[in-house]
C-alpha positions in Angstrom: 50.5 216.5 24.7 50.0 213.0 23.3 46.7 212.4 21.5 44.8 209.2 22.1 41.9 207.2 20.7 38.9 205.8 22.7 37.6 202.8 20.7 34.0 201.6 21.5 32.3 198.6 20.2 28.5 198.2 20.1 25.9 195.5 19.1 22.7 196.2 17.3 20.1 193.6 18.1 17.2 194.2 15.7 13.8 192.5 16.3 10.3 193.3 15.1 11.4 196.7 13.7 12.9 197.7 17.0 16.5 197.9 18.4 17.7 197.1 21.9 19.1 200.1 23.8 20.7 200.6 27.2 19.9 203.5 29.6 22.6 204.3 32.1 23.9 207.1 34.2 27.4 208.3 33.2 29.0 211.2 35.2 25.6 212.2 36.5 23.8 212.3 33.1 21.3 209.7 31.8 22.5 208.3 28.5 20.5 206.1 26.1 22.9 204.2 23.8 23.4 200.8 22.1 24.8 198.0 24.3 28.5 197.7 24.2 31.6 199.4 25.6 35.3 200.1 25.5 37.9 198.0 23.7 40.6 196.8 26.1 44.3 196.4 25.4 45.0 193.0 23.8 41.5 192.3 22.5 39.9 192.5 19.1 36.7 194.3 18.3 34.6 191.1 18.0 36.0 189.8 21.3 35.3 193.1 23.0 31.7 193.0 21.8 31.1 189.5 23.0 32.7 190.3 26.4 30.6 193.5 26.8 27.3 191.7 26.0 28.2 188.8 28.4 29.0 191.4 31.1 26.0 193.6 30.5 23.3 191.2 29.3 24.6 187.8 30.5 24.2 186.4 27.0 26.5 185.1 24.3 26.0 186.7 20.9 26.8 185.8 17.3 28.1 188.6 15.2 26.1 188.7 12.0 28.0 191.5 10.1 29.8 194.8 10.5 27.3 197.7 10.3 29.3 200.9 10.6 32.6 202.4 11.9 32.9 206.1 12.7 34.1 208.0 9.6 34.2 211.5 11.1 36.1 213.2 14.0 34.2 212.9 17.3 35.9 214.2 20.5 34.9 212.5 23.7 32.5 214.4 26.0 34.4 212.9 29.0 38.1 213.3 28.3 40.6 214.5 25.7 40.4 211.5 23.4 38.9 211.0 20.0 36.1 208.4 19.9 35.9 205.7 17.3 32.9 203.5 17.4 32.4 200.1 15.7 28.9 198.7 15.3 28.0 195.1 14.5 24.6 193.5 14.0 24.3 190.7 16.5 22.0 187.8 17.4 21.9 186.0 20.7 23.0 182.4 20.6 20.1 181.1 22.7 16.8 182.2 24.0 17.5 185.3 26.1 15.6 187.0 28.8 16.6 190.7 28.6 17.4 191.9 32.1 15.2 194.9 32.8 17.9 196.3 35.0 21.4 194.8 35.7 22.3 197.3 38.5 23.5 200.4 36.6 21.8 199.8 33.2 18.2 199.5 32.1 17.6 197.7 28.8 14.6 198.3 26.5 13.4 198.2 22.9 13.0 201.3 20.9 11.1 201.3 17.6 13.2 202.0 14.5 11.5 205.2 13.3 12.3 208.7 12.1 12.4 209.7 15.8 14.9 207.0 17.0 17.9 209.4 16.7 16.0 211.9 18.9 15.9 209.3 21.7 19.6 208.3 21.5 22.2 210.4 23.4 25.6 209.9 21.9 26.5 211.6 18.6 27.8 208.6 16.8 24.9 206.5 18.0 22.6 209.1 16.5 24.2 208.6 13.1 23.7 204.8 13.4 20.0 205.4 14.4 19.5 207.4 11.3 21.1 204.7 9.2 18.9 202.0 10.8 15.8 204.1 10.0 16.9 204.6 6.3 17.6 200.9 6.0 14.2 200.0 7.4 12.4 202.3 5.0 14.4 201.0 2.1 13.7 197.4 3.1 10.0 198.2 3.5 9.8 199.3 -0.2 11.8 196.3 -1.6 
């Protein structure tokens, strides 16, 4: 059996000590995750993120910097692939109205707190939520 990778790219939009999240139903389960999605053949990670945000949020984003790439083995909950997720901090290019609901996704802001990872559904996103909280506490003491 041939092993394969599932590469996901997500954007972290931080504002007023909160982060934008997406709530959607996948295979009958409600999932709270960071906005983004799957890398398609022939596109780079940055192009994927820009496409996903345009599709989901109808907004162009500027990638500020790379935040995290999965550094542990994570099997997919949905198929027999290994998930690798890439996270970038992003900033919208213009004034944006966050759609409350774009059909299958609901967008909202969650505070960056010690409990953020409890609200997030996906295992790699939970790691990133813990990193965001650690960064916010470190920045608060600087």
